[in-house]
N, CA, C, O and the ligand as a Tripos MOL2 file, in Angstrom:
@<TRIPOS>MOLECULE
protein
  261   259    66     0     0
PROTEIN
NO_CHARGES

@<TRIPOS>ATOM
      1 N           0.8360   -1.1890    0.0000 N.3       1 MET1
      2 CA          0.0000    0.0000    0.0000 C.3       1 MET1
      3 C           0.8790    1.2490    0.0000 C.2       1 MET1
      4 O           1.8090    1.3670    0.7980 O.2       1 MET1
      5 N           0.5800    2.1560   -0.8830 N.am      2 THR2
      6 CA          1.3850    3.3640   -1.0240 C.3       2 THR2
      7 C           0.5270    4.5960   -0.7780 C.2       2 THR2
      8 O          -0.5140    4.7890   -1.4060 O.2       2 THR2
      9 N           0.9890    5.4220    0.1500 N.am      3 LYS3
     10 CA          0.3330    6.7060    0.3880 C.3       3 LYS3
     11 C           1.2240    7.8010   -0.1790 C.2       3 LYS3
     12 O           2.4200    7.8530    0.1100 O.2       3 LYS3
     13 N           0.6380    8.6690   -0.9800 N.am      4 THR4
     14 CA          1.4260    9.7310   -1.5860 C.3       4 THR4
     15 C           0.8560   11.0840   -1.1980 C.2       4 THR4
     16 O          -0.3570   11.2890   -1.2270 O.2       4 THR4
     17 N           1.7370   12.0050   -0.8350 N.am      5 GLN5
     18 CA          1.3080   13.3600   -0.5620 C.3       5 GLN5
     19 C           2.2410   14.3350   -1.2700 C.2       5 GLN5
     20 O           3.3970   14.0220   -1.5550 O.2       5 GLN5
     21 N           1.7120   15.5170   -1.5440 N.am      6 THR6
     22 CA          2.5210   16.5390   -2.1980 C.3       6 THR6
     23 C           3.1220   17.4510   -1.1470 C.2       6 THR6
     24 O           2.4280   17.9570   -0.2650 O.2       6 THR6
     25 N           4.4260   17.6500   -1.2600 N.am      7 ILE7
     26 CA          5.1500   18.5010   -0.3220 C.3       7 ILE7
     27 C           5.9790   19.5170   -1.1070 C.2       7 ILE7
     28 O           6.0240   19.4770   -2.3360 O.2       7 ILE7
     29 N           6.6270   20.4180   -0.3900 N.am      8 HIS8
     30 CA          7.5910   21.3060   -1.0280 C.3       8 HIS8
     31 C           8.9480   20.6230   -1.0320 C.2       8 HIS8
     32 O           9.3960   20.0860   -0.0190 O.2       8 HIS8
     33 N           9.5890   20.6550   -2.1840 N.am      9 CYS9
     34 CA         10.9020   20.0510   -2.3150 C.3       9 CYS9
     35 C          11.8980   20.7500   -1.3860 C.2       9 CYS9
     36 O          12.0040   21.9760   -1.4150 O.2       9 CYS9
     37 N          12.6350   19.9860   -0.5580 N.am     10 PRO10
     38 CA         13.6190   20.5960    0.3380 C.3      10 PRO10
     39 C          14.8240   21.1590   -0.4110 C.2      10 PRO10
     40 O          15.6190   21.9120    0.1510 O.2      10 PRO10
     41 N          14.9470   20.7930   -1.6600 N.am     11 ASN11
     42 CA         16.1000   21.2480   -2.4470 C.3      11 ASN11
     43 C          15.7880   22.5060   -3.2540 C.2      11 ASN11
     44 O          16.5560   23.4680   -3.2210 O.2      11 ASN11
     45 N          14.6600   22.5090   -3.9810 N.am     12 CYS12
     46 CA         14.3730   23.6340   -4.8740 C.3      12 CYS12
     47 C          13.0890   24.3700   -4.5080 C.2      12 CYS12
     48 O          12.8110   25.4300   -5.0690 O.2      12 CYS12
     49 N          12.3070   23.8330   -3.5850 N.am     13 GLY13
     50 CA         11.1010   24.5160   -3.1450 C.3      13 GLY13
     51 C           9.8820   24.2990   -4.0320 C.2      13 GLY13
     52 O           8.7810   24.7430   -3.7080 O.2      13 GLY13
     53 N          10.0820   23.6260   -5.1330 N.am     14 ASP14
     54 CA          8.9690   23.3100   -6.0160 C.3      14 ASP14
     55 C           8.1520   22.1560   -5.4200 C.2      14 ASP14
     56 O           8.4850   21.6320   -4.3570 O.2      14 ASP14
     57 N           7.0980   21.7780   -6.1080 N.am     15 ARG15
     58 CA          6.2900   20.6860   -5.5920 C.3      15 ARG15
     59 C           6.9740   19.3410   -5.8000 C.2      15 ARG15
     60 O           7.4630   19.0410   -6.8890 O.2      15 ARG15
     61 N           7.0000   18.5450   -4.7530 N.am     16 ALA16
     62 CA          7.5830   17.2120   -4.8140 C.3      16 ALA16
     63 C           6.5660   16.2320   -4.2410 C.2      16 ALA16
     64 O           5.5720   16.6430   -3.6420 O.2      16 ALA16
     65 N           6.8080   14.9690   -4.4180 N.am     17 THR17
     66 CA          5.9000   13.9670   -3.8710 C.3      17 THR17
     67 C           6.6000   13.1550   -2.7950 C.2      17 THR17
     68 O           7.7700   12.7950   -2.9280 O.2      17 THR17
     69 N           5.8670   12.8750   -1.7320 N.am     18 ARG18
     70 CA          6.3810   12.0040   -0.6750 C.3      18 ARG18
     71 C           5.4830   10.7790   -0.6160 C.2      18 ARG18
     72 O           4.2720   10.8890   -0.4230 O.2      18 ARG18
     73 N           6.0790    9.6330   -0.7810 N.am     19 SER19
     74 CA          5.3220    8.3930   -0.7640 C.3      19 SER19
     75 C           5.7710    7.5230    0.3950 C.2      19 SER19
     76 O           6.9640    7.4210    0.6800 O.2      19 SER19
     77 N           4.8210    6.9030    1.0530 N.am     20 VAL20
     78 CA          5.1380    5.9110    2.0680 C.3      20 VAL20
     79 C           4.6610    4.5610    1.5440 C.2      20 VAL20
     80 O           3.4720    4.3480    1.3110 O.2      20 VAL20
     81 N           5.6200    3.6580    1.3670 N.am     21 ILE21
     82 CA          5.3330    2.3780    0.7420 C.3      21 ILE21
     83 C           5.3040    1.2930    1.8110 C.2      21 ILE21
     84 O           6.3040    1.0370    2.4830 O.2      21 ILE21
     85 N           4.1580    0.6690    1.9550 N.am     22 ASP22
     86 CA          3.9850   -0.4510    2.9010 C.3      22 ASP22
     87 C           4.4130   -0.1100    4.3280 C.2      22 ASP22
     88 O           4.8320   -0.9970    5.0710 O.2      22 ASP22
     89 N           4.3130    1.1550    4.7200 N.am     23 ASN23
     90 CA          4.7150    1.6060    6.0550 C.3      23 ASN23
     91 C           6.1550    1.2460    6.3910 C.2      23 ASN23
     92 O           6.5000    1.1190    7.5660 O.2      23 ASN23
     93 N           6.9960    1.0790    5.3830 N.am     24 SER24
     94 CA          8.3780    0.7050    5.6580 C.3      24 SER24
     95 C           9.3830    1.5950    4.9330 C.2      24 SER24
     96 O          10.5060    1.7760    5.4030 O.2      24 SER24
     97 N           8.9890    2.1440    3.8030 N.am     25 ILE25
     98 CA          9.9060    2.9620    3.0090 C.3      25 ILE25
     99 C           9.2660    4.3370    2.7650 C.2      25 ILE25
    100 O           8.1050    4.4360    2.3660 O.2      25 ILE25
    101 N          10.0330    5.3650    3.0070 N.am     26 LYS26
    102 CA          9.5750    6.7210    2.7220 C.3      26 LYS26
    103 C          10.3870    7.2630    1.5600 C.2      26 LYS26
    104 O          11.6170    7.2920    1.6070 O.2      26 LYS26
    105 N           9.6890    7.6940    0.5150 N.am     27 ARG27
    106 CA         10.3760    8.1210   -0.6940 C.3      27 ARG27
    107 C           9.9510    9.5430   -1.0370 C.2      27 ARG27
    108 O           8.7650    9.8150   -1.2250 O.2      27 ARG27
    109 N          10.9220   10.4480   -1.1180 N.am     28 THR28
    110 CA         10.6430   11.8200   -1.5010 C.3      28 THR28
    111 C          11.3120   12.0780   -2.8450 C.2      28 THR28
    112 O          12.5090   11.8450   -3.0090 O.2      28 THR28
    113 N          10.5310   12.5600   -3.8000 N.am     29 ALA29
    114 CA         11.0780   12.7570   -5.1380 C.3      29 ALA29
    115 C          10.5480   14.0490   -5.7370 C.2      29 ALA29
    116 O           9.3780   14.3930   -5.5680 O.2      29 ALA29
    117 N          11.4250   14.7620   -6.4410 N.am     30 CYS30
    118 CA         11.0480   16.0020   -7.1050 C.3      30 CYS30
    119 C          11.4120   15.8950   -8.5830 C.2      30 CYS30
    120 O          12.5530   15.6010   -8.9400 O.2      30 CYS30
    121 N          10.4190   16.1390   -9.4320 N.am     31 GLU31
    122 CA         10.6910   16.0550  -10.8630 C.3      31 GLU31
    123 C          11.3770   17.3090  -11.3760 C.2      31 GLU31
    124 O          12.0220   17.2840  -12.4230 O.2      31 GLU31
    125 N          11.2400   18.4060  -10.6400 N.am     32 SER32
    126 CA         11.7940   19.6670  -11.1100 C.3      32 SER32
    127 C          13.3110   19.6860  -11.0440 C.2      32 SER32
    128 O          13.9640   20.2380  -11.9290 O.2      32 SER32
    129 N          13.8790   19.0860  -10.0000 N.am     33 CYS33
    130 CA         15.3260   19.1720   -9.8210 C.3      33 CYS33
    131 C          15.9790   17.8090   -9.6240 C.2      33 CYS33
    132 O          17.1650   17.7350   -9.3030 O.2      33 CYS33
    133 N          15.2300   16.7400   -9.8110 N.am     34 ASP34
    134 CA         15.7870   15.3830   -9.6730 C.3      34 ASP34
    135 C          16.2020   15.0370   -8.2520 C.2      34 ASP34
    136 O          17.0330   14.1510   -8.0490 O.2      34 ASP34
    137 N          15.6340   15.7240   -7.2670 N.am     35 TYR35
    138 CA         15.9120   15.3720   -5.8750 C.3      35 TYR35
    139 C          15.2730   14.0260   -5.5480 C.2      35 TYR35
    140 O          14.1380   13.7540   -5.9380 O.2      35 TYR35
    141 N          16.0020   13.2030   -4.8400 N.am     36 LEU36
    142 CA         15.4740   11.8970   -4.4620 C.3      36 LEU36
    143 C          15.9860   11.5190   -3.0850 C.2      36 LEU36
    144 O          17.1810   11.6100   -2.8080 O.2      36 LEU36
    145 N          15.0710   11.0940   -2.2250 N.am     37 LEU37
    146 CA         15.4770   10.6400   -0.8980 C.3      37 LEU37
    147 C          14.6370    9.4360   -0.5150 C.2      37 LEU37
    148 O          13.4090    9.5130   -0.4700 O.2      37 LEU37
    149 N          15.2950    8.3370   -0.2420 N.am     38 ILE38
    150 CA         14.5980    7.1280    0.1720 C.3      38 ILE38
    151 C          15.0810    6.7680    1.5700 C.2      38 ILE38
    152 O          16.2740    6.5650    1.7950 O.2      38 ILE38
    153 N          14.1420    6.6930    2.5030 N.am     39 GLN39
    154 CA         14.4830    6.4380    3.8990 C.3      39 GLN39
    155 C          13.6700    5.2710    4.4340 C.2      39 GLN39
    156 O          12.5860    4.9630    3.9400 O.2      39 GLN39
    157 N          14.2250    4.6280    5.4610 N.am     40 CYS40
    158 CA         13.4470    3.6680    6.2220 C.3      40 CYS40
    159 C          12.4230    4.4450    7.0430 C.2      40 CYS40
    160 O          12.7860    5.3660    7.7750 O.2      40 CYS40
    161 N          11.1660    4.0870    6.9280 N.am     41 PHE41
    162 CA         10.1000    4.8480    7.5690 C.3      41 PHE41
    163 C          10.2120    4.7910    9.0920 C.2      41 PHE41
    164 O           9.9280    5.7790    9.7700 O.2      41 PHE41
    165 N          10.6190    3.6520    9.6280 N.am     42 LYS42
    166 CA         10.6330    3.4740   11.0830 C.3      42 LYS42
    167 C          11.8620    4.0920   11.7300 C.2      42 LYS42
    168 O          11.7580    4.7220   12.7820 O.2      42 LYS42
    169 N          13.0260    3.9190   11.1100 N.am     43 THR43
    170 CA         14.2640    4.3970   11.7350 C.3      43 THR43
    171 C          14.7350    5.7240   11.1720 C.2      43 THR43
    172 O          15.5630    6.3990   11.7840 O.2      43 THR43
    173 N          14.2140    6.1070   10.0060 N.am     44 GLY44
    174 CA         14.6580    7.3400    9.3700 C.3      44 GLY44
    175 C          16.0010    7.2090    8.6840 C.2      44 GLY44
    176 O          16.5270    8.1830    8.1450 O.2      44 GLY44
    177 N          16.5550    6.0120    8.7030 N.am     45 LYS45
    178 CA         17.8540    5.7760    8.0870 C.3      45 LYS45
    179 C          17.7730    5.9620    6.5710 C.2      45 LYS45
    180 O          16.8600    5.4530    5.9200 O.2      45 LYS45
    181 N          18.7330    6.6930    6.0260 N.am     46 VAL46
    182 CA         18.7390    6.9650    4.5920 C.3      46 VAL46
    183 C          19.2290    5.7400    3.8270 C.2      46 VAL46
    184 O          20.3200    5.2290    4.0810 O.2      46 VAL46
    185 N          18.4210    5.2850    2.9040 N.am     47 ILE47
    186 CA         18.7880    4.1440    2.0800 C.3      47 ILE47
    187 C          19.4430    4.6400    0.7910 C.2      47 ILE47
    188 O          20.4740    4.1250    0.3580 O.2      47 ILE47
    189 N          18.8150    5.6570    0.1880 N.am     48 GLU48
    190 CA         19.3850    6.2090   -1.0290 C.3      48 GLU48
    191 C          18.9990    7.6720   -1.1250 C.2      48 GLU48
    192 O          17.8640    8.0410   -0.8220 O.2      48 GLU48
    193 N          19.9370    8.5030   -1.5440 N.am     49 ALA49
    194 CA         19.6470    9.9210   -1.6690 C.3      49 ALA49
    195 C          20.3870   10.5000   -2.8570 C.2      49 ALA49
    196 O          21.5130   10.1120   -3.1680 O.2      49 ALA49
    197 N          19.7240   11.4390   -3.5120 N.am     50 TYR50
    198 CA         20.3650   12.1190   -4.6210 C.3      50 TYR50
    199 C          19.7970   13.5180   -4.7440 C.2      50 TYR50
    200 O          18.5870   13.7200   -4.6330 O.2      50 TYR50
    201 N          20.6640   14.4710   -4.9720 N.am     51 ALA51
    202 CA         20.2100   15.8220   -5.2770 C.3      51 ALA51
    203 C          21.2340   16.4620   -6.1930 C.2      51 ALA51
    204 O          22.4260   16.1740   -6.0840 O.2      51 ALA51
    205 N          20.7900   17.3210   -7.0910 N.am     52 PRO52
    206 CA         21.7200   17.9840   -8.0060 C.3      52 PRO52
    207 C          22.7700   18.7640   -7.2300 C.2      52 PRO52
    208 O          22.4310   19.5130   -6.3130 O.2      52 PRO52
    209 N          24.0040   18.6010   -7.5750 N.am     53 GLY53
    210 CA         25.0830   19.3110   -6.9020 C.3      53 GLY53
    211 C          25.5930   18.5830   -5.6820 C.2      53 GLY53
    212 O          26.6270   18.9490   -5.1230 O.2      53 GLY53
    213 N          24.8790   17.5570   -5.2650 N.am     54 ILE54
    214 CA         25.3090   16.7600   -4.1220 C.3      54 ILE54
    215 C          25.6500   15.3650   -4.6280 C.2      54 ILE54
    216 O          24.9050   14.7750   -5.4100 O.2      54 ILE54
    217 N          26.7640   14.8580   -4.1800 N.am     55 LYS55
    218 CA         27.1750   13.5290   -4.6140 C.3      55 LYS55
    219 C          26.1330   12.4990   -4.1960 C.2      55 LYS55
    220 O          25.6760   12.4860   -3.0530 O.2      55 LYS55
    221 N          25.7760   11.6570   -5.1180 N.am     56 SER56
    222 CA         24.7400   10.6820   -4.8190 C.3      56 SER56
    223 C          25.2180    9.7040   -3.7530 C.2      56 SER56
    224 O          26.4080    9.4120   -3.6340 O.2      56 SER56
    225 N          24.2730    9.2180   -2.9990 N.am     57 PHE57
    226 CA         24.5690    8.3360   -1.8890 C.3      57 PHE57
    227 C          23.6800    7.1150   -1.9540 C.2      57 PHE57
    228 O          22.4690    7.2240   -2.1480 O.2      57 PHE57
    229 N          24.2800    5.9610   -1.7910 N.am     58 CYS58
    230 CA         23.4840    4.7490   -1.7590 C.3      58 CYS58
    231 C          24.0700    3.8010   -0.7250 C.2      58 CYS58
    232 O          25.2140    3.3660   -0.8570 O.2      58 CYS58
    233 N          23.2980    3.4800    0.2970 N.am     59 ALA59
    234 CA         23.7860    2.6490    1.3860 C.3      59 ALA59
    235 C          23.8500    1.1790    0.9830 C.2      59 ALA59
    236 O          24.6120    0.3960    1.5490 O.2      59 ALA59
    237 N          23.0390    0.8260   -0.0030 N.am     60 ILE60
    238 CA         22.9900   -0.5700   -0.4060 C.3      60 ILE60
    239 C          24.1960   -0.9150   -1.2840 C.2      60 ILE60
    240 O          24.8210   -1.9630   -1.1180 O.2      60 ILE60
    241 N          24.5050   -0.0300   -2.2040 N.am     61 ASN61
    242 CA         25.5740   -0.2880   -3.1480 C.3      61 ASN61
    243 C          26.5090    0.9190   -3.2240 C.2      61 ASN61
    244 O          26.4320    1.7040   -4.1690 O.2      61 ASN61
    245 N          27.3930    1.0680   -2.2330 N.am     62 PRO62
    246 CA         28.2610    2.2450   -2.1840 C.3      62 PRO62
    247 C          29.2060    2.2980   -3.3880 C.2      62 PRO62
    248 O          29.7580    1.2850   -3.8190 O.2      62 PRO62
    249 N          29.3690    3.4930   -3.9040 N.am     63 VAL63
    250 CA         30.2800    3.6730   -5.0330 C.3      63 VAL63
    251 C          31.6940    3.8680   -4.4880 C.2      63 VAL63
    252 O          31.9490    4.7910   -3.7160 O.2      63 VAL63
    253 N          32.5860    3.0110   -4.8880 N.am     64 SER64
    254 CA         33.9700    3.1520   -4.4530 C.3      64 SER64
    255 C          34.7400    4.0130   -5.4460 C.2      64 SER64
    256 O          34.7610    3.7210   -6.6420 O.2      64 SER64
    257 N          35.3590    5.0510   -4.9600 N.am     65 ALA65
    258 CA         36.0380    6.0040   -5.8340 C.3      65 ALA65
    259 C          37.3830    5.4490   -6.2900 C.2      65 ALA65
    260 O          38.1040    6.1120   -7.0360 O.2      65 ALA65
    261 ZN         13.1790   20.0120   -6.3360 Zn       66 ZN66
@<TRIPOS>BOND
     1     1     2 1
     2     2     3 1
     3     3     4 2
     4     3     5 am
     5     5     6 1
     6     6     7 1
     7     7     8 2
     8     7     9 am
     9     9    10 1
    10    10    11 1
    11    11    12 2
    12    11    13 am
    13    13    14 1
    14    14    15 1
    15    15    16 2
    16    15    17 am
    17    17    18 1
    18    18    19 1
    19    19    20 2
    20    19    21 am
    21    21    22 1
    22    22    23 1
    23    23    24 2
    24    23    25 am
    25    25    26 1
    26    26    27 1
    27    27    28 2
    28    27    29 am
    29    29    30 1
    30    30    31 1
    31    31    32 2
    32    31    33 am
    33    33    34 1
    34    34    35 1
    35    35    36 2
    36    35    37 am
    37    37    38 1
    38    38    39 1
    39    39    40 2
    40    39    41 am
    41    41    42 1
    42    42    43 1
    43    43    44 2
    44    43    45 am
    45    45    46 1
    46    46    47 1
    47    47    48 2
    48    47    49 am
    49    49    50 1
    50    50    51 1
    51    51    52 2
    52    51    53 am
    53    53    54 1
    54    54    55 1
    55    55    56 2
    56    55    57 am
    57    57    58 1
    58    58    59 1
    59    59    60 2
    60    59    61 am
    61    61    62 1
    62    62    63 1
    63    63    64 2
    64    63    65 am
    65    65    66 1
    66    66    67 1
    67    67    68 2
    68    67    69 am
    69    69    70 1
    70    70    71 1
    71    71    72 2
    72    71    73 am
    73    73    74 1
    74    74    75 1
    75    75    76 2
    76    75    77 am
    77    77    78 1
    78    78    79 1
    79    79    80 2
    80    79    81 am
    81    81    82 1
    82    82    83 1
    83    83    84 2
    84    83    85 am
    85    85    86 1
    86    86    87 1
    87    87    88 2
    88    87    89 am
    89    89    90 1
    90    90    91 1
    91    91    92 2
    92    91    93 am
    93    93    94 1
    94    94    95 1
    95    95    96 2
    96    95    97 am
    97    97    98 1
    98    98    99 1
    99    99   100 2
   100    99   101 am
   101   101   102 1
   102   102   103 1
   103   103   104 2
   104   103   105 am
   105   105   106 1
   106   106   107 1
   107   107   108 2
   108   107   109 am
   109   109   110 1
   110   110   111 1
   111   111   112 2
   112   111   113 am
   113   113   114 1
   114   114   115 1
   115   115   116 2
   116   115   117 am
   117   117   118 1
   118   118   119 1
   119   119   120 2
   120   119   121 am
   121   121   122 1
   122   122   123 1
   123   123   124 2
   124   123   125 am
   125   125   126 1
   126   126   127 1
   127   127   128 2
   128   127   129 am
   129   129   130 1
   130   130   131 1
   131   131   132 2
   132   131   133 am
   133   133   134 1
   134   134   135 1
   135   135   136 2
   136   135   137 am
   137   137   138 1
   138   138   139 1
   139   139   140 2
   140   139   141 am
   141   141   142 1
   142   142   143 1
   143   143   144 2
   144   143   145 am
   145   145   146 1
   146   146   147 1
   147   147   148 2
   148   147   149 am
   149   149   150 1
   150   150   151 1
   151   151   152 2
   152   151   153 am
   153   153   154 1
   154   154   155 1
   155   155   156 2
   156   155   157 am
   157   157   158 1
   158   158   159 1
   159   159   160 2
   160   159   161 am
   161   161   162 1
   162   162   163 1
   163   163   164 2
   164   163   165 am
   165   165   166 1
   166   166   167 1
   167   167   168 2
   168   167   169 am
   169   169   170 1
   170   170   171 1
   171   171   172 2
   172   171   173 am
   173   173   174 1
   174   174   175 1
   175   175   176 2
   176   175   177 am
   177   177   178 1
   178   178   179 1
   179   179   180 2
   180   179   181 am
   181   181   182 1
   182   182   183 1
   183   183   184 2
   184   183   185 am
   185   185   186 1
   186   186   187 1
   187   187   188 2
   188   187   189 am
   189   189   190 1
   190   190   191 1
   191   191   192 2
   192   191   193 am
   193   193   194 1
   194   194   195 1
   195   195   196 2
   196   195   197 am
   197   197   198 1
   198   198   199 1
   199   199   200 2
   200   199   201 am
   201   201   202 1
   202   202   203 1
   203   203   204 2
   204   203   205 am
   205   205   206 1
   206   206   207 1
   207   207   208 2
   208   207   209 am
   209   209   210 1
   210   210   211 1
   211   211   212 2
   212   211   213 am
   213   213   214 1
   214   214   215 1
   215   215   216 2
   216   215   217 am
   217   217   218 1
   218   218   219 1
   219   219   220 2
   220   219   221 am
   221   221   222 1
   222   222   223 1
   223   223   224 2
   224   223   225 am
   225   225   226 1
   226   226   227 1
   227   227   228 2
   228   227   229 am
   229   229   230 1
   230   230   231 1
   231   231   232 2
   232   231   233 am
   233   233   234 1
   234   234   235 1
   235   235   236 2
   236   235   237 am
   237   237   238 1
   238   238   239 1
   239   239   240 2
   240   239   241 am
   241   241   242 1
   242   242   243 1
   243   243   244 2
   244   243   245 am
   245   245   246 1
   246   246   247 1
   247   247   248 2
   248   247   249 am
   249   249   250 1
   250   250   251 1
   251   251   252 2
   252   251   253 am
   253   253   254 1
   254   254   255 1
   255   255   256 2
   256   255   257 am
   257   257   258 1
   258   258   259 1
   259   259   260 2
@<TRIPOS>SUBSTRUCTURE
     1 MET1         2 RESIDUE 1 A MET
     2 THR2         6 RESIDUE 1 A THR
     3 LYS3        10 RESIDUE 1 A LYS
     4 THR4        14 RESIDUE 1 A THR
     5 GLN5        18 RESIDUE 1 A GLN
     6 THR6        22 RESIDUE 1 A THR
     7 ILE7        26 RESIDUE 1 A ILE
     8 HIS8        30 RESIDUE 1 A HIS
     9 CYS9        34 RESIDUE 1 A CYS
    10 PRO10       38 RESIDUE 1 A PRO
    11 ASN11       42 RESIDUE 1 A ASN
    12 CYS12       46 RESIDUE 1 A CYS
    13 GLY13       50 RESIDUE 1 A GLY
    14 ASP14       54 RESIDUE 1 A ASP
    15 ARG15       58 RESIDUE 1 A ARG
    16 ALA16       62 RESIDUE 1 A ALA
    17 THR17       66 RESIDUE 1 A THR
    18 ARG18       70 RESIDUE 1 A ARG
    19 SER19       74 RESIDUE 1 A SER
    20 VAL20       78 RESIDUE 1 A VAL
    21 ILE21       82 RESIDUE 1 A ILE
    22 ASP22       86 RESIDUE 1 A ASP
    23 ASN23       90 RESIDUE 1 A ASN
    24 SER24       94 RESIDUE 1 A SER
    25 ILE25       98 RESIDUE 1 A ILE
    26 LYS26      102 RESIDUE 1 A LYS
    27 ARG27      106 RESIDUE 1 A ARG
    28 THR28      110 RESIDUE 1 A THR
    29 ALA29      114 RESIDUE 1 A ALA
    30 CYS30      118 RESIDUE 1 A CYS
    31 GLU31      122 RESIDUE 1 A GLU
    32 SER32      126 RESIDUE 1 A SER
    33 CYS33      130 RESIDUE 1 A CYS
    34 ASP34      134 RESIDUE 1 A ASP
    35 TYR35      138 RESIDUE 1 A TYR
    36 LEU36      142 RESIDUE 1 A LEU
    37 LEU37      146 RESIDUE 1 A LEU
    38 ILE38      150 RESIDUE 1 A ILE
    39 GLN39      154 RESIDUE 1 A GLN
    40 CYS40      158 RESIDUE 1 A CYS
    41 PHE41      162 RESIDUE 1 A PHE
    42 LYS42      166 RESIDUE 1 A LYS
    43 THR43      170 RESIDUE 1 A THR
    44 GLY44      174 RESIDUE 1 A GLY
    45 LYS45      178 RESIDUE 1 A LYS
    46 VAL46      182 RESIDUE 1 A VAL
    47 ILE47      186 RESIDUE 1 A ILE
    48 GLU48      190 RESIDUE 1 A GLU
    49 ALA49      194 RESIDUE 1 A ALA
    50 TYR50      198 RESIDUE 1 A TYR
    51 ALA51      202 RESIDUE 1 A ALA
    52 PRO52      206 RESIDUE 1 A PRO
    53 GLY53      210 RESIDUE 1 A GLY
    54 ILE54      214 RESIDUE 1 A ILE
    55 LYS55      218 RESIDUE 1 A LYS
    56 SER56      222 RESIDUE 1 A SER
    57 PHE57      226 RESIDUE 1 A PHE
    58 CYS58      230 RESIDUE 1 A CYS
    59 ALA59      234 RESIDUE 1 A ALA
    60 ILE60      238 RESIDUE 1 A ILE
    61 ASN61      242 RESIDUE 1 A ASN
    62 PRO62      246 RESIDUE 1 A PRO
    63 VAL63      250 RESIDUE 1 A VAL
    64 SER64      254 RESIDUE 1 A SER
    65 ALA65      258 RESIDUE 1 A ALA
    66 ZN66       261 GROUP 0 **** ****
């Protein structure tokens, strides 16, 4: 079950969507600036995050430089 709400993007201030998937994953995404944040709903731990100008982060598959 997915609940979606419209929020203001924390990166660009435009409209973004916040989805809660199965009460376990929280996903915030903005189409205007490609902001993306995926968190564990219960712990708030960041699983994956991306924003323009910020190096992308992925806890599942870390990029080794
Ligand atoms: Zn944005």
